N, C-alpha and C positions, 0 to 999 in steps of 0.2 A: 567374372570376379568383381568388376566395377559395379555391376547391377546388384550383387549381394551386399556390397558395402553401402550402396545407396539405400537399399531396403532396410538394412540394420540401422542406419542413421535415422531414417524416417520413423522407424518403430521407437527408437530411443527418444526422439523429439516428441512424438505423440504421447509417450508415457510421461515425460517431464511436463508437458503441457497439461495433461490431465491431473497430475499431482500438484501442480502449482496453484490451482484454484482453491481458495479456502472455503470450507463449508460453513453452514450456519453455526453460531455459537451454541454449544450444548448446555443444558441446564447445569448450573454449578461450576462451569468452567469459564475462565477469562482468557482472552488472547491478546498478546502484544501486537500492535499494528503501527505502521509508519505512514505518514502522509507528507507530501511536499508541495510547495508552491513557489513560483518565480514571478517577480514583478519589478517594475521600475522603482518602487518605493517599498520600504519595509511593511507598511500598512497593506499594500496590495498583495505582496507575497504572503503575508500572514492570512489575509482573507482567502486567497486561493488554497492555501494549505488547510485552513479550517473547513472549507467546502469539500476538499478531497477527503478529509477525515470523516466528515458527516456522511458522505456517500459510502465510505468503507464500512462505517458502523451500521448504516442502513442495509447494506448488502449482507452483513453478517447477522442481521436481525438482533442487534444488541445496542447498548448505550455506552458512551465513553465515561469511564470512572476516574481515570487519572490521565494527565497529559502534561508534557513539557515541550516547549518550543525553543528551537535554536535557529537563529538567523545570521546570515553572513553575506558579505558583498561578493558578487560575481561580476564578470565583465559587462553584462547587459543590465545589471541592476542589483537585485537582492534575491537570495534563495532562503526559504524558511523550511525547516523540517520539523515535524511534530511526531514525537514518540508518545504513544498512548496505550491504554489498556481498554479493551472492549469486553464488557460482560453482558450476559443475557438480561433482557428486560424483565 
């Protein structure tokens, strides 16, 4: 019984992992994406978030068309989140 539950859990986890990876942006479609960065200053956190956004857009083979940044204080410094739209190049 425990073996069957473990096998089912592994199959569900594998399917979720496979579905979680975003594919390349298709022609004529845009995708909303999010990026985040954490740093001791707002400038550093923003820089990390922008780098994360750049990597995400590159992985999707698209370019960023719209973006908004939201930064806030956390115990270790600052956290910035960027919400953006990536469209095909």
